[in-house]
Every structure is written in C-alpha cells, then in structure tokens.
N, C-alpha and C positions, 0 to 999 in steps of 0.2 A: 848137692841137692839135685834130684832128678828133674828133668825137663818134662812137663806135662805128665808126671807120674810114671815115666818110663826111664829105665836105666839101660843104656846101650853097653853091652858087654861082649860085642862081637870081637873075636880074636883074643879076649882076655882068658887066661887060664887061672885055675884055682891057686891061691885064695883070693885073687883080685875081685871076682864077682861077689864073693861073700863079704869082703870089706866094703865094697860100694853099697851093697844091700844094707849092711849094718848101719852105715852112716845115714842112709836115707830113712831107715826106720826110726832113727832118733828125732827126725824132723817132721814126722806125721803124727796125728792124733788118733784116738780110738775111733774105729769105723772107717778110717782112711786106708787107701791101698796104694801100693807101688808095684809096678811090673818090671821085672828084670828080663831082658831079651838076650839070649846067648846062643852060640853055635857050638858049644862044647857039651857033649852028652853026660859028662860027670857032674855038671853044675846042679841039675835038679835034685840028684841024690845028696849032694853036699849041702844044699840049702835045707833039705829035710833033716839031715844029720845035725846041723848046727842050730837050726831054729825050730825044729819040730816040737820041742817040749815047752816052748814059750807060748804065751797067749796070742797066737797068731793063726790065722787060717791061711793055708798054703795050697794053691791050685797050680798045677803044672800041666802044660799042654804042648805037644809037638805040633806047631802050627803049619810047618812045612818040613819036608825031609831035612833033618839036621838043624832045625831052628826051633828053640823052645822059648815059650813065654811062661814065666813063673810069677804069678800074682800073689802078693802077700798082703793080707789085711790085718790090721791091729784090731783085736777084739775089744769090746767095751768092758770096762771094769765092773765087777759085781759088788 
C-alpha cells in the first residue's frame, strides 16, 4: 500500500514500478488516486501500455529533469 498516495520507485526498473502500481490500484476506490514517482524514463510509457485501456485516468509529468510523477485515478463506474 502506498504511503500518502505516493509510490516511491526511485531506482526501480521495469517491471517493478508496474507491479507496485498494480498492487496499489487494487486498494483504492473509484475517484481515488495514487502517484508513482520514478527516475526511469521508460516507466511513463510502460504505465500507459499496461493500464491505458482500463477505466483509469493517467497523467504523467516530468517534474524535474529525469524525475516523473505519474498520477493514476480510478474512474467512477457508470
């Protein structure tokens, strides 16, 4: 479970960030978000590839040179 909605993935290479994110998403409800923080440039694209077709809103931002925050929000069921 992430602490304060953030998953620290500094130094983690794929697929570790994807596994951590998948576990965290199982523990949040519709409308809730989790933010994955990484220093590997391949992770934002990997997150989109793995989770992009699910009912999730995914926002990625390079907050500093070489540091990305990827916020994933579970969409409400219709």
